[in-house]
C-alpha positions in Angstrom: 8.7 70.0 210.1 10.8 72.3 208.1 14.5 71.3 206.8 17.0 72.8 208.6 18.8 73.7 205.1 16.0 76.0 204.2 17.5 78.6 207.0 21.2 78.4 206.3 21.2 82.4 207.0 19.9 81.6 210.4 23.6 80.3 211.5 25.1 83.2 210.1 26.9 85.8 212.8 26.0 88.7 210.5 22.4 87.8 210.0 21.9 87.6 213.8 23.9 91.0 214.3 22.1 92.5 211.6 18.6 91.7 213.4 20.1 93.3 216.5 21.0 96.4 214.6 17.4 96.6 213.1 15.5 95.9 216.7 17.8 98.7 217.7 17.2 101.3 215.3 13.7 100.9 215.2 13.5 101.3 219.1 15.7 104.4 218.5 13.2 105.6 215.9 10.2 105.1 218.1 11.8 106.7 221.0 13.5 110.0 219.8 12.1 110.8 216.1 8.7 113.0 216.7 6.7 115.9 214.9 9.2 118.4 216.0 12.4 116.8 214.6 10.8 114.7 211.9 7.5 116.1 211.0 7.1 114.1 207.9 8.2 110.8 208.9 10.9 110.9 206.2 13.9 110.0 208.5 12.0 107.4 210.6 11.1 105.9 207.1 14.5 105.8 205.7 16.6 104.6 209.2 14.2 101.8 209.4 14.6 100.6 206.1 18.0 100.7 205.8 18.2 98.7 209.1 15.7 96.5 207.6 17.6 96.0 204.2 20.4 94.5 206.2 19.5 91.4 207.6 16.6 90.9 204.4 19.6 90.9 202.1 21.7 88.9 203.9 19.0 86.2 204.1 18.1 86.6 200.5 21.8 86.3 199.3 22.6 83.6 201.3 19.4 81.8 200.4 20.8 82.2 196.8 23.9 80.5 197.6 23.6 77.3 195.6 22.1 79.0 192.7 23.9 82.2 191.9 27.3 82.9 194.0 27.1 86.0 192.0 23.7 87.4 193.3 24.6 86.1 197.1 27.7 88.4 196.6 25.8 91.5 195.4 22.7 91.4 197.9 25.8 90.9 200.5 26.9 94.1 199.4 23.7 95.7 198.9 23.7 94.8 202.8 26.7 96.4 203.5 26.0 99.7 201.5 22.9 100.0 203.7 25.1 99.9 207.0 27.2 102.7 205.7 23.9 104.5 205.1 22.5 103.7 208.6 25.9 104.6 210.3 26.1 107.9 208.5 22.4 108.6 210.1 23.7 108.1 213.6 26.8 110.1 212.8 24.9 112.9 212.0 22.5 112.7 215.1 25.4 113.2 217.2 27.0 116.1 215.2 23.6 117.8 215.0 23.6 118.1 219.1 27.2 119.1 219.2 28.6 115.5 220.0 30.9 113.8 218.7 31.2 109.5 218.2 33.3 107.6 221.0 37.1 107.3 220.3 38.3 103.9 219.6 40.4 104.4 222.7 37.4 105.6 225.0 36.0 102.9 227.9 32.7 103.3 226.4 33.8 102.3 222.8 35.7 99.1 224.3 33.0 98.0 226.6 30.6 97.5 223.4 33.3 95.8 221.6 34.2 93.3 224.1 30.7 91.8 223.9 30.6 88.8 221.9 27.7 86.9 220.5 27.2 83.4 221.3 27.1 80.8 218.4 23.7 79.2 217.9 22.6 76.0 218.8 19.4 75.3 217.0 18.0 71.6 216.5 14.7 71.5 214.7 12.9 74.0 215.8 14.7 77.1 213.9 12.5 79.9 213.5 11.6 79.5 217.3 14.9 79.0 218.7 16.5 81.6 216.4 13.9 84.1 217.7 15.0 83.4 221.4 18.9 83.3 220.4 18.7 87.0 218.8 16.9 88.2 221.6 19.3 86.7 224.0 22.1 88.7 222.0 20.3 91.8 222.1 20.3 91.9 225.4 23.9 91.7 225.9 24.0 95.5 224.7 20.8 96.6 226.7 23.1 98.6 229.0 23.7 100.9 225.9 20.4 100.4 224.0 18.3 100.7 226.8 19.8 103.7 228.4 16.9 106.3 227.4 19.9 108.5 226.4 20.1 108.8 222.5 23.9 109.7 222.4 24.6 106.7 224.2 22.3 104.6 222.1 23.5 106.0 218.8 27.1 105.9 219.8 26.4 101.9 220.4 24.4 101.4 217.4 26.8 103.1 215.2 29.7 100.9 216.7 27.5 97.9 215.6 27.0 99.0 212.3 30.8 99.3 211.8 31.4 96.2 213.0 29.0 94.7 211.0 30.5 96.1 207.6 33.7 94.6 208.6 32.2 91.3 209.6 30.5 91.7 205.9 33.6 92.7 204.0 35.3 89.5 205.3 32.2 87.2 204.1 32.4 89.0 200.8 36.0 88.0 200.3 35.0 84.6 201.7 32.2 84.4 198.6 34.7 85.5 196.1 37.4 83.0 196.9 34.5 80.2 197.0 33.5 81.3 193.4 36.8 81.4 192.3 37.4 77.8 193.1 33.8 76.6 192.5 32.4 78.9 190.2 28.8 79.6 190.6 25.3 78.0 188.6 25.7 79.1 185.3 29.4 77.7 185.3 28.2 74.6 186.5 25.4 74.2 184.3 28.1 75.3 181.0 30.0 72.4 182.3 27.5 69.7 182.6 26.1 70.4 179.2 29.5 70.1 177.5 30.2 67.0 179.6 27.0 65.4 178.0 28.1 67.1 174.5 31.1 65.3 174.6 29.7 61.8 175.4 27.5 62.4 172.9 30.4 62.8 170.4 32.3 59.9 171.7 29.4 57.9 171.0 28.3 59.3 167.5 32.3 58.7 166.7 33.1 62.3 166.5 36.8 62.9 165.3 39.6 63.6 167.6 41.1 67.1 167.6 44.3 67.4 165.5 45.9 69.4 168.3 45.1 67.5 171.6 43.3 64.4 170.6 40.3 65.1 172.6 36.9 64.7 171.1 35.6 67.3 169.1 32.0 69.1 169.0 29.7 70.3 166.2 29.4 74.2 166.6 27.8 76.9 164.5 30.3 79.9 163.3 29.0 82.9 164.6 31.1 85.6 162.5 33.5 85.7 159.6 33.1 84.3 156.1 31.8 81.2 157.6 29.1 82.5 159.8 26.2 80.1 159.9 28.3 77.2 158.9 28.7 74.1 161.1 32.2 73.0 161.8 34.1 70.6 164.2 35.7 72.2 167.3 37.8 71.2 170.2 35.6 70.0 173.0 37.7 72.0 175.4 38.0 75.2 173.7 39.0 78.1 174.5 41.9 75.8 176.1 42.3 74.5 172.4 41.4 75.8 169.5 41.7 72.9 167.1 39.3 72.9 164.3 38.3 70.4 161.5 35.8 71.2 158.5 32.7 68.9 158.6 
């Protein structure tokens, strides 16, 4: 049985919404792009790849949460950028047909925005249950996504893209706050290594810092007239810059 912890991103509303947009975009491109308006298939590829990038980067970023919060933030931002590219394609689709995106004051816009996602209730069979959950959430938008009217479908997907962009922006803010509080994987390793070296210095009767009284560590000067030479440095550096000669 697979461990639930391996699929943390399956619980993210952003990942679920990303999958809805990907499925909606794939259906849109299959129905409305053809040899006459996309003879080389380039627009099909670009739109479906941009849509795929969204849940893929959300998933990969979340999977790196415990090892690199910096990578998690970067990949989440890549997903957001892919959404902006896709949203622009839908705007262009509308403008090319002398149509404009729905106003935020229109009833159509309000109706789409009033649809909310349910919280997932997975147990052990995560991938199976998440598939059911994604399709159930997608069906909430069927009135627009299955309308057989490209203008209605483009407007709906444009609204969902913009909605997810805002959701990801909030997610990135939360990731930044977490990084400020706890640091990342590199910071954790540095702290662990420093704690180990400090403990070894205490065991080896290292001198105390003349400034703050904390244990000192052996370091090697990297520049200046003493470059390459060992010296004692305060273990709390850079908070304290106390030193002693060996």
